[in-house]
N, CA and C atoms as an extended XYZ file, in Angstrom:
147
Properties=species:S:1:pos:R:3:atomname:S:1:resname:S:1:resid:I:1 pbc="F F F"
N        28.277       46.004      -21.274 N   MET     1
C        27.539       46.148      -22.484 CA  MET     1
C        27.324       44.852      -23.113 C   MET     1
N        25.997       44.466      -23.426 N   GLU     2
C        25.723       43.139      -23.963 CA  GLU     2
C        26.190       43.083      -25.463 C   GLU     2
N        26.786       41.949      -25.815 N   ASN     3
C        27.292       41.715      -27.131 CA  ASN     3
C        25.987       41.211      -27.975 C   ASN     3
N        25.716       41.776      -29.128 N   VAL     4
C        24.606       41.327      -29.929 CA  VAL     4
C        25.228       41.018      -31.207 C   VAL     4
N        24.931       39.735      -31.689 N   TYR     5
C        25.339       39.223      -32.841 CA  TYR     5
C        24.240       38.921      -33.901 C   TYR     5
N        24.427       39.339      -35.061 N   SER     6
C        23.283       39.057      -35.968 CA  SER     6
C        23.355       37.628      -36.330 C   SER     6
N        22.125       37.036      -36.554 N   LYS     7
C        21.979       35.595      -37.034 CA  LYS     7
C        22.496       35.399      -38.494 C   LYS     7
N        23.333       34.388      -38.620 N   ILE     8
C        23.786       34.067      -39.848 CA  ILE     8
C        22.789       33.525      -40.768 C   ILE     8
N        22.720       34.132      -42.000 N   ASP     9
C        21.775       33.666      -43.010 CA  ASP     9
C        22.480       32.276      -43.531 C   ASP     9
N        22.027       31.176      -43.096 N   VAL    10
C        22.523       29.876      -43.564 CA  VAL    10
C        22.415       29.676      -44.997 C   VAL    10
N        21.308       30.067      -45.547 N   ASN    11
C        21.006       29.928      -47.004 CA  ASN    11
C        22.122       30.648      -47.815 C   ASN    11
N        22.475       31.854      -47.464 N   ALA    12
C        23.373       32.635      -48.219 CA  ALA    12
C        24.762       32.029      -47.931 C   ALA    12
N        25.055       31.634      -46.706 N   TYR    13
C        26.305       31.030      -46.422 CA  TYR    13
C        26.628       29.794      -47.347 C   TYR    13
N        25.681       28.856      -47.323 N   VAL    14
C        25.807       27.765      -48.070 CA  VAL    14
C        25.818       27.896      -49.525 C   VAL    14
N        25.013       28.911      -50.088 N   ALA    15
C        24.983       29.193      -51.513 CA  ALA    15
C        26.458       29.740      -51.915 C   ALA    15
N        26.940       30.654      -51.058 N   LYS    16
C        28.270       31.195      -51.418 CA  LYS    16
C        29.336       30.019      -51.308 C   LYS    16
N        29.283       29.287      -50.386 N   TYR    17
C        30.204       28.073      -50.383 CA  TYR    17
C        30.066       27.326      -51.518 C   TYR    17
N        28.889       26.937      -51.977 N   MET    18
C        28.685       26.135      -53.206 CA  MET    18
C        29.375       26.806      -54.431 C   MET    18
N        29.110       28.162      -54.505 N   ASP    19
C        29.638       28.832      -55.610 CA  ASP    19
C        31.065       28.888      -55.630 C   ASP    19
N        31.705       29.185      -54.497 N   GLU    20
C        33.112       29.224      -54.373 CA  GLU    20
C        33.933       27.995      -54.644 C   GLU    20
N        33.207       26.917      -54.262 N   ASN    21
C        33.945       25.573      -54.175 CA  ASN    21
C        33.399       24.602      -55.335 C   ASN    21
N        32.427       25.032      -56.101 N   GLY    22
C        31.939       24.310      -57.263 CA  GLY    22
C        31.335       22.908      -56.823 C   GLY    22
N        30.665       22.935      -55.644 N   CYS    23
C        30.113       21.762      -55.214 CA  CYS    23
C        28.518       21.830      -55.188 C   CYS    23
N        27.911       20.698      -54.911 N   ASN    24
C        26.404       20.691      -54.849 CA  ASN    24
C        25.949       20.884      -53.341 C   ASN    24
N        24.577       20.956      -53.153 N   LEU    25
C        24.199       21.080      -51.745 CA  LEU    25
C        24.573       20.132      -50.871 C   LEU    25
N        24.405       18.914      -51.189 N   ASP    26
C        24.823       17.784      -50.329 CA  ASP    26
C        26.319       17.857      -49.884 C   ASP    26
N        27.112       18.121      -50.828 N   GLU    27
C        28.514       18.150      -50.532 CA  GLU    27
C        28.923       19.244      -49.642 C   GLU    27
N        28.293       20.378      -49.965 N   ALA    28
C        28.500       21.637      -49.184 CA  ALA    28
C        28.121       21.393      -47.780 C   ALA    28
N        26.841       20.871      -47.582 N   CYS    29
C        26.413       20.655      -46.169 CA  CYS    29
C        27.276       19.637      -45.400 C   CYS    29
N        27.685       18.679      -46.122 N   GLU    30
C        28.550       17.598      -45.540 CA  GLU    30
C        29.908       18.287      -45.041 C   GLU    30
N        30.548       19.075      -45.918 N   GLU    31
C        31.762       19.696      -45.600 CA  GLU    31
C        31.623       20.813      -44.506 C   GLU    31
N        30.418       21.402      -44.515 N   LEU    32
C        30.174       22.479      -43.373 CA  LEU    32
C        29.603       21.895      -42.127 C   LEU    32
N        29.204       20.609      -42.202 N   GLY    33
C        28.553       20.002      -41.019 CA  GLY    33
C        27.134       20.611      -40.809 C   GLY    33
N        26.491       20.833      -41.761 N   ILE    34
C        25.035       21.440      -41.609 CA  ILE    34
C        24.117       20.435      -42.121 C   ILE    34
N        22.943       20.345      -41.504 N   ASP    35
C        21.931       19.335      -41.840 CA  ASP    35
C        21.235       19.919      -43.153 C   ASP    35
N        21.305       19.170      -44.218 N   PRO    36
C        20.696       19.696      -45.513 CA  PRO    36
C        19.252       20.117      -45.392 C   PRO    36
N        18.546       19.496      -44.512 N   SER    37
C        17.039       19.760      -44.352 CA  SER    37
C        16.783       21.066      -43.757 C   SER    37
N        17.828       21.705      -43.209 N   THR    38
C        17.650       23.139      -42.621 CA  THR    38
C        17.964       24.224      -43.631 C   THR    38
N        18.396       23.735      -44.719 N   VAL    39
C        18.839       24.893      -45.788 CA  VAL    39
C        17.805       24.853      -46.842 C   VAL    39
N        17.556       26.190      -47.308 N   PHE    40
C        16.640       26.368      -48.430 CA  PHE    40
C        15.294       25.886      -48.258 C   PHE    40
N        14.776       26.039      -46.958 N   THR    41
C        13.312       25.604      -46.693 CA  THR    41
C        12.465       26.667      -46.863 C   THR    41
N        11.208       26.424      -47.026 N   ASN    42
C        10.085       27.371      -47.229 CA  ASN    42
C         9.481       27.966      -45.993 C   ASN    42
N         9.965       27.349      -44.773 N   GLU    43
C         9.434       27.817      -43.448 CA  GLU    43
C         9.433       29.316      -43.289 C   GLU    43
N        10.593       29.998      -43.639 N   LYS    44
C        10.677       31.387      -43.394 CA  LYS    44
C         9.802       32.150      -44.485 C   LYS    44
N         9.693       31.612      -45.680 N   ASN    45
C         8.813       32.284      -46.664 CA  ASN    45
C         7.431       32.171      -46.226 C   ASN    45
N         6.976       31.143      -45.697 N   GLU    46
C         5.580       30.944      -45.365 CA  GLU    46
C         5.163       31.730      -44.284 C   GLU    46
N         6.011       32.106      -43.350 N   GLU    47
C         5.726       33.068      -42.226 CA  GLU    47
C         5.466       34.472      -42.801 C   GLU    47
N         6.129       34.784      -43.899 N   LEU    48
C         5.935       36.180      -44.465 CA  LEU    48
C         4.737       36.386      -45.193 C   LEU    48
N         4.166       35.226      -45.638 N   SER    49
C         2.944       35.276      -46.489 CA  SER    49
C         1.736       35.747      -45.764 C   SER    49
């Protein structure tokens, strides 16, 4: 049987991390090793319009 994993919502993950650790977006992305330009973009929202 094939394992199917849901895609992690990076925006929600980073937002929760920021809230729990009291840090800003740049600090959170640095600590998590995530490129800040990939978080909270309008690309997904534009596709839905």
